C-alpha positions as CSV (number, residue, x, y, z in Angstrom):
1,M,28.4,148.1,48.4
2,A,25.9,146.8,50.7
3,D,23.3,146.0,48.0
4,T,26.2,144.3,46.2
5,F,26.9,142.1,49.3
6,Q,23.2,141.4,49.8
7,N,22.8,140.6,46.0
8,Q,25.8,138.1,46.4
9,I,24.4,136.3,49.3
10,V,21.1,135.9,47.5
11,S,23.0,134.3,44.5
12,F,24.1,131.8,47.0
13,L,20.9,130.9,48.7
14,P,20.3,127.5,46.5
15,A,23.9,126.1,47.6
16,L,23.5,127.2,51.4
17,K,20.0,125.6,51.3
18,A,21.6,122.2,49.7
19,F,24.5,122.4,52.4
20,A,21.8,122.9,55.0
21,V,19.9,120.0,54.1
22,M,22.8,117.8,54.1
23,L,23.8,119.1,57.8
24,T,20.6,118.8,59.3
25,R,18.6,116.3,57.3
26,N,15.5,118.0,57.6
27,R,13.9,120.9,55.4
28,V,12.5,122.9,58.0
29,S,15.8,122.8,60.2
30,A,17.7,123.6,57.0
31,D,15.4,126.7,56.5
32,D,16.2,127.9,59.8
33,L,19.7,127.3,59.6
34,V,19.8,129.3,56.1
35,N,17.9,132.0,57.8
36,D,20.3,132.2,60.8
37,T,23.4,132.1,58.6
38,V,22.1,135.0,56.2
39,L,21.2,137.1,59.3
40,R,24.6,136.5,60.9
41,A,26.3,137.3,57.5
42,L,24.3,140.5,57.2
43,R,25.2,141.6,60.8
44,K,28.8,140.7,60.7
45,H,29.2,142.1,57.0
46,H,32.1,144.3,58.4
47,L,34.3,141.3,59.2
48,Y,34.0,140.0,55.6
49,A,37.3,140.9,53.6
50,D,36.3,142.3,50.1
51,G,37.8,140.3,47.4
52,T,37.7,136.9,49.4
53,N,35.5,133.8,48.7
54,L,32.1,134.9,50.2
55,K,30.7,131.3,49.4
56,A,33.4,129.8,51.5
57,W,32.7,132.5,54.4
58,L,29.0,131.8,54.4
59,F,29.5,128.1,54.4
60,T,31.8,128.7,57.5
61,I,29.5,130.8,59.3
62,M,26.6,128.1,58.4
63,R,28.9,125.2,59.8
64,N,29.7,127.1,63.0
65,I,26.1,127.9,63.6
66,H,25.3,124.2,63.1
67,I,28.0,123.0,65.4
68,N,26.9,125.7,67.9
69,N,23.5,124.4,67.8
70,L,24.5,120.7,68.2
71,R,26.7,121.7,71.1
72,A,23.9,123.6,72.9
73,G,21.9,120.5,73.3
74,Q,19.4,121.1,70.4
75,R,18.1,117.7,69.4
76,R,18.9,116.7,65.8
77,R,15.8,115.8,64.1
78,L,16.4,113.0,61.5
79,V,13.9,112.1,59.1
80,E,13.7,109.2,56.5
81,V,14.5,110.5,53.1
82,S,11.3,111.2,51.4
83,D,10.3,112.2,47.8
84,D,10.4,115.9,48.4
85,L,14.4,115.6,49.2
86,L,14.9,113.8,46.1
87,P,16.2,116.1,43.4
88,N,14.1,117.2,40.5
89,L,14.0,114.3,38.2
90,A,11.8,116.0,35.7
91,S,14.6,115.7,33.0
92,V,14.9,111.9,33.8
93,A,12.2,109.5,32.3
94,P,9.6,108.7,34.9
95,G,10.4,105.3,36.4
96,Q,10.5,103.9,40.0
97,E,13.8,102.5,39.4
98,D,15.5,105.9,39.7
99,V,13.8,106.8,42.9
100,L,15.0,103.5,44.3
101,V,18.7,104.1,43.1
102,L,18.7,107.7,44.4
103,K,17.3,106.3,47.8
104,E,20.1,103.6,47.8
105,L,22.7,106.4,47.3
106,F,21.5,108.5,50.1
107,R,21.3,105.7,52.4
108,A,24.9,104.8,51.3
109,F,25.5,108.6,51.6
110,D,24.3,108.4,55.4
111,G,26.6,105.4,56.2
112,L,29.6,107.5,55.9
113,S,31.1,109.7,58.8
114,E,29.8,112.9,59.2
115,N,33.2,114.3,58.3
116,Q,33.4,112.4,55.1
117,R,29.8,113.5,54.0
118,E,30.5,117.1,54.8
119,V,33.9,117.1,52.5
120,L,32.0,115.2,49.8
121,M,29.2,117.7,50.0
122,L,31.4,120.8,49.7
123,V,34.0,119.4,47.2
124,V,31.7,117.2,44.9
125,G,28.2,118.8,45.6
126,Q,29.3,122.4,45.7
127,D,32.5,122.1,43.8
128,L,34.7,124.0,46.2
129,S,38.3,123.5,46.1
130,Y,40.2,121.6,48.7
131,E,41.6,124.7,50.0
132,E,38.2,126.4,50.4
133,T,36.8,123.2,52.1
134,A,39.8,123.0,54.4
135,Q,39.0,126.6,55.4
136,I,35.4,125.8,55.9
137,C,36.0,122.7,58.0
138,G,39.1,124.0,59.9
139,C,41.4,121.3,59.0
140,P,44.4,121.0,56.9
141,I,44.1,120.3,53.1
142,G,45.6,116.7,53.6
143,T,42.7,115.9,56.1
144,V,40.4,116.9,53.4
145,R,41.9,115.0,50.9
146,S,42.2,111.9,53.1
147,R,38.5,112.3,54.1
148,L,37.5,112.8,50.5
149,A,39.3,109.7,49.2
150,R,37.9,107.6,52.1
151,G,34.5,108.8,51.6
152,R,34.5,108.0,47.9
153,R,36.0,104.4,48.7
154,E,33.4,103.7,51.3
155,L,30.6,105.1,49.2
156,G,31.7,102.9,46.4
157,R,32.3,99.8,48.5
158,M,28.5,100.3,49.8
159,L,27.2,100.9,46.3
160,D,29.0,98.0,45.0
161,G,27.9,95.6,47.9
162,E,31.0,95.0,49.3
163,V,29.7,96.5,52.7
164,P,26.2,96.5,53.7
165,L,24.1,99.8,53.5
166,P,22.8,101.0,56.7
167,A,19.3,100.3,57.7
168,A,17.1,103.1,56.9
169,N,16.2,103.9,60.4
170,D,20.1,103.9,61.5
171,R,20.8,107.3,59.8
172,A,22.8,108.7,63.0
173,V,24.9,105.5,63.2
174,P,28.3,106.0,61.5
175,A,29.3,103.3,59.0
176,R,32.1,102.2,61.5
177,A,32.4,102.3,65.2
178,P,35.2,104.7,66.1
179,R,38.5,103.2,67.1
180,P,39.4,103.6,70.7
181,R,42.3,105.7,71.5
182,I,45.4,103.7,72.9
183,T,46.7,106.1,75.9
184,S,50.1,105.7,77.7
185,D,48.1,103.7,80.2
186,M,47.0,101.3,77.7
187,R,50.5,100.8,76.5
188,A,52.2,100.2,79.6
189,A,49.5,97.8,80.4
190,S,50.3,95.7,77.5
């Protein structure tokens, strides 16, 4: 049984690596995150319920480790999108235009909120269902749907030129500033 479990984990390594790169924006940090995820999954194998979605379980572990690392005060290292982060373009005719289009897409993707990027990566990039994504993100399915719809709409607006793309060095800044929460004290004052 353990061999089968380990083989299943190995089969998900490419998907784990892609999700880790999306979360960390750094190949070295992504490798560390994948390693931490696999180690924790192997140590906690007894907590995995056979017959459930192993990929979603692994993604949940990875997301939780990443959040814990951020909370622990580890600095999030951000890097420029470099050619080594671009997908393999061997099947595409060579040309600088393809690279520029992909870099523009990555800049637009970085302009989305972290929640929108995460949901887009899981639903579109990893082909997970809304239910699986909701489980990984720890939110209701309706929240997944709204984040996905808003993320797609915002991405389209940036790529169509309706909204400016974030500057290359503004990767950590969300596309929009968060709205201030209106408290009961504010309502009473107005």
